[in-house]
N, C-alpha and C positions, 0 to 999 in steps of 0.2 A: 456477547459479541466481540468485544475488545478484551484480550487477555494481557495483563500488565507485564508478562514476561515473554511476550512473543510479538512477531510482526503481524499487523492486520492490513490487508490491501483491499480498499473498496473500489470496485470497477464494474466493467461490463464486457462482454466478449465482443462487441462491435466497436470497441474502443482500441485503436491501434497501440497507444501508449500503455494501455492496461495489459494487453497481450504481450508487449515488449517487456514491461516490468516483471511480469509473472515468470516470463521465459529467463530472465535474467536470475531471478531469485532460484528458479529450478535448476539452472545451469550451475549455480554457485552451491547447490545442496542446502540452501536456507530454508528452514521451516517457516511457514507463514499460514495464517487463516485468510482466505479469500472470501469477501463477502460480494456476491453476484448482485447488483442493484437492479437487473431485470427480474431475477427471481425473488428477490426481497426489496421491493420499491420502497418501503418504509425507511430502509437503511440509508437511502439518500439523504434524509434528514440528518441522521446521525454523521455523515460524511461532511455535510454542510456545516453542521455545528462545530465540528472539529476544525475545519479548514477555513470557514468563513466564505467559501466560494462553491460553485456549482461544478467546477472542473474535476474530471478524474483522469487518472487515478489519484486516491488519497492513501498514502503509505504511512501508517502509524507505528512508530517504533517503540520497543520496550521502555525507554527513557520518556515516553510521552510526547517526543516531538513528531513532527509529521513533514511530509513533503507532498506537494501537489504537483501533478504532472512532472515527476522528477526525470532528468536525464539518467542514462545508466552510470554516469561519473558521478552524480549525486548520490545515487543509491550506494555505489561501491564505496565512496568516501564515508558515508554514515555507517555502513556495515563495519568498515575497518575501525572507524571510532569506537563502535561498540563492542569491538573484538568479536565479531560474529562471523568473519572470514579471515 
């Protein structure tokens, strides 16, 4: 489910922050794996284990760090730190 060399986004289509984060990654041309928690409800446990919270989206980066409900600025800064944009 989580690839150590890519970004994984745990979210749901009813979540505005999830839609916003996916749109940001898409607009930047960043490749990521999207885990739809509605289609894969068991993955919610994985996201909670990573973040310690039930909030989404959970964005997991290749360096094993993560953001929960990140702002666009947070995602942008992390992508620049990892030289992904």
